[in-house]
C-alpha positions in Angstrom: -82.7 -14.1 12.4 -84.0 -11.4 14.0 -82.1 -8.4 13.4 -80.4 -6.9 16.7 -78.8 -3.9 15.4 -80.3 -0.6 15.3 -81.0 0.9 12.0 -78.3 3.6 12.7 -75.8 0.9 13.6 -72.6 1.4 14.6 -68.5 1.3 14.1 -67.3 -2.0 14.6 -63.8 -3.8 14.3 -63.0 -5.0 10.6 -62.9 -8.9 11.8 -66.6 -8.4 13.4 -68.3 -9.8 10.0 -66.4 -12.6 9.7 -67.1 -13.8 13.2 -70.7 -13.2 13.0 -70.7 -15.2 9.6 -68.7 -18.2 11.4 -71.6 -18.1 14.1 -74.3 -18.8 11.0 -75.8 -15.3 11.0 -75.4 -12.9 8.2 -74.2 -9.5 9.0 -75.4 -6.5 7.5 -73.1 -3.6 6.8 -71.6 -1.2 4.8 -68.8 1.0 4.7 -68.8 4.3 5.7 -67.7 7.5 3.7 -64.8 10.2 4.9 -67.2 12.2 6.9 -69.2 9.2 9.1 -66.4 7.6 9.5 -64.6 10.7 11.1 -67.9 11.0 13.1 -68.3 7.5 14.0 -64.8 6.9 15.3 -65.1 10.2 17.2 -68.7 8.3 18.7 -66.5 5.4 19.2 -63.7 6.8 21.2 -66.7 8.5 23.5 -68.4 4.6 24.1 -65.2 2.9 24.6 -64.2 5.7 27.3 -67.4 5.6 28.9 -66.9 1.6 29.2 -63.9 2.3 30.6 -65.2 4.4 33.3 -67.2 1.7 33.9 -64.6 -1.4 34.3 -62.7 -2.7 37.1 -59.6 -4.8 36.7 -58.9 -6.4 33.7 -61.6 -5.5 32.2 -60.4 -1.8 32.5 -57.2 -3.0 31.0 -59.0 -4.4 27.7 -61.3 -1.4 27.3 -58.0 1.0 27.3 -56.5 -1.3 24.9 -60.0 -0.4 23.1 -59.5 3.2 23.4 -56.0 2.9 21.9 -57.2 1.3 18.7 -59.5 3.7 18.5 -56.9 6.2 18.5 -54.9 4.4 16.3 -57.7 4.9 13.7 -58.2 8.5 14.6 -54.7 9.7 13.9 -54.6 7.7 10.7 -57.6 9.2 9.7 -56.1 12.8 10.5 -53.3 11.8 8.5 -50.5 11.0 11.0 -49.2 7.3 11.9 -48.8 5.7 15.3 -45.2 6.5 15.5 -45.8 9.9 14.6 -48.5 10.2 17.7 -46.1 8.7 19.8 -43.2 11.1 18.7 -45.5 14.2 19.6 -46.6 12.2 22.6 -43.0 11.8 23.7 -42.3 15.9 22.8 -45.1 16.9 24.7 -44.1 14.4 27.7 -40.8 15.9 27.4 -41.7 20.1 27.4 -44.7 19.6 29.7 -44.1 16.3 31.9 -46.1 13.2 32.5 -49.0 12.3 34.6 -46.3 9.9 36.6 -45.9 12.2 39.7 -50.1 12.2 40.3 -49.2 16.2 40.4 -53.2 18.1 41.8 -53.0 21.9 40.5 -55.1 24.0 42.8 -54.3 27.3 41.7 -51.6 30.0 41.9 -50.5 32.4 44.8 
């Protein structure tokens, strides 16, 4: 089978190698070290945000789910849990509000 990934590769979800094997191909993979993983998570976040910005409807919802998965991985890499991340988000929402009211700031008088 022809190799279908560039030499630099990209971070993929944990089950992707299993899925590739299930299709009859053998994935070429390695496990990233801590520094590379951190860099690749940030790259993946940008990739997923770009995909979200280009999507509509249900595809946009799927891309948001991908962004959330990357955010959870970034949080874990920073030593925090999903629950702690949510606590931080809720505290900021209580202190500064959310984006629910669609407020646009244009300056001060």
